[in-house]
N, C-alpha and C positions, 0 to 999 in steps of 0.2 A: 559512724560508729568507729570508736577507738578499739584498735588491736593491741592488747599489751601482754606481758608477762611478768611475773613478781618473782625476784631473786632474794632469798634471806636464809641464812643458814640454821634458823630457828623453825622448825615445822609448825609450831603453835602460831608464830607471826604470820606464816603463810596462810595458815586456816583462818585467822582474822581477814586477811586481804581477800581471800577466796569468798568467804563468807559476804563480806561488804560488796565486793565487785559483783556478786549475784543480784544485788539489788538496784544497780544502777543500768538503766535502760540503754544508754548510748555506749557500753564498756563490754567488750568480750576480752575476757581472761583466757589467753590461748595456751598458757602454760605457767608452771611455777617450780622453782629449782632451790634446793639447799646447796646443790654444787654450782658454783660460780662458774667453773670452767666448762661444764656441761652447759650453761646458759649461753657462754659465749660461742660454743659449737652450734647451738640451736640458731643464734642470731645470725651466724654466718649464711645459713641455709634459709632462714625464715625471718625476714625483716618484720618489725613491729613498729607501731607508731610510739609506743609509751613502755618504760620500765618502771615497775615499783621496786626500788633498789635500796638494799640495807647498806649502811656504810661500813660498819665494823663487822668484818668477816675474816675467817681465818684464811691464810694464804694470799688473798688479794682483797683488798679493801673496795668497796662500791665506787670510791673516788677513782682508783686505780683502773677498775673495769671500765667506767665510762671514758677515761682518757685513752684506753687500749682500742676503742671501738673506731674504725675508720667512718662507718656510717653511725651517726650518733642519733638515737631516737630521743624524743623527750623523756624525761625523768622525773618521777617524784620520789625523793629519797625517804627513806624511814628508817629511824634510828632512835635509840634510847639516850643518846647523848647530844645534848643541846650545843655544845661547843663546835659541833661540826657544820652548823648553819650557815656561816660564812663561807666556808669552802665549797658548799653546795650551790650557793648562788653565784659564786664565781664560775660555775660550770653551767650557768644558765638554766638551773633546774626549774621545771614549772612549779614546783612546789616542795615543801619539807615537812614531812609528818612525824611529830615527836611521840614516840611509844610511851604509853597504850594511847591510841586515838579512837574517838567514837566515829559512828557511821557518819554524822553530820559533818565532821571535819574532813574526812575521807571523801564524802560527796562535793564538798567545796573545792577540794584539790583536783577531783575529776572535772568539774565544771572549768576550773582554770586550763587544765590540758586541752579539753574540747575546744576552749574559745581559741587556743593557740593553734590547734590543727585546723580549725576552721579559717582563721586568718591567713595560715600559710597556704592552704589549698586555693583561696579565693584571691591571692596575690598574682597578678599578672604583671610581669616586668614590661618597662615601657622600650619597644624595640624602635630604633631610629631607622628611617627608610631613605634617609637623604643626608648629604654632607654639604657645608659651604667650603668652597675653594677659591683661595685668593687667586685672581688673575688680573694682572696689571694692578690697578688702583682699587678694584671692586671686589666684592666678595659674591660668589656666584653660587646660587644653590643648584645642586645636581641630585636628581633622584638616582638611587641605586639601579633601578628599573630601567632607566634610559641610558645606561652606559652599555655600550657594545663591547669595546675594549680600550686599553690604555697603552700608550706607546712612549718610551722613554727616550729622551735625547739629551746625553748630558745630565745637568741638573734642573732638566725641565720635563714635565709629564704632560703629554697630551690626553685629553679625555675625548674620545671619539663616542658621539651620541647618536641615538637612533634618529633624531630628526635632522641630521646632517652637519649640526654643528661640530666644531672641535673646539675645547676649551683649553688653553694653555696655562699651566701653573708652574711656579718655581718649586719643584719638589723632587726629591729623590725616589729611587724605587723603593728603599727601605721605609721612608716617609709615608709613601703611598699605600703600601700594603699595610701599614699600622692603621690606616684610616678605612679601610674597606673590610666589610664582614667576610672572614676567611670562609665561611659555608658557600658563599655565593661566587667569589673571585678567586682565580687561581693564577700563578706566574707560570707562564708556558715556554718563556724564552728571556734571555737575560734582558731583553728590551720591551717585552711584551707581558701584559695581565689581561687575563679575558673575563667577562661575565659568563660563567659556565651556563646560565640559563639562557643566553642567546646564540649559543653553539648549534648549528644546523647539522654538520658533518665533520667527523674527526677522522684524519688521516694520520699516516705516521708521522709526516713531517709538517703537516700544516692543518689547520683548522678553517672552516667555511663559516661565515657569519654573514647571513645575507648574500650581498653580491661580493663580499670582501673576504680576502684570505689573510691568516696570521700565521707567520711561521712558528714551528714548535722547535725547540733546542733539545739536543740529543740528551742533556744532562736532565731535564724536565720531563721526558717522555713517559717514563715508568710511573712518576707521581700523577700525570695527567691520566693516563689509562686507568690509575687505581680509583681516581676521583669520577 
């Protein structure tokens, strides 16, 4: 179901959209506004999937309204002025309805929006679970879940793994932090990064990971406790 609102300074135009929307089974018209600023207030509290948005309105245009929104829903622009079509597509509009528009054209625009919404909802980003680290002349694959902690020594980083191995790579602390997912790894000392999923016990000045302990630097203590 697409949740939508309509914004147009002409009440008759809103009535046409409301009438058409009532015939589309997968569309819920949650509200309609002649005052664009009241619509902006509504959107700040009640996010929607789709806007039916007039372009030429007093005080603020539909294009300006879209640019002002931090969270941008899909938009179908509605206007009597064909010259605005290029601008509307630059804002990635789902469609552009030129007034007056028939129900069949309105329905086609709704189907476009529905396809875009379904594609967005079904999209699953590929999340990496490992990295390749250069160690000597080799590229070694390391799963994030196998890392207990990392220890820096000059320009080298030691990856301490759950299977007892230690992989040494020429990496700085900054380079290493950029390679690791921040939700899983946290710097706890000027020389140490830990996999927070492997921490068994936390004390003020040290962490226990299995049989091993990792020091916690004073400058990192507050951030560690927050995590």
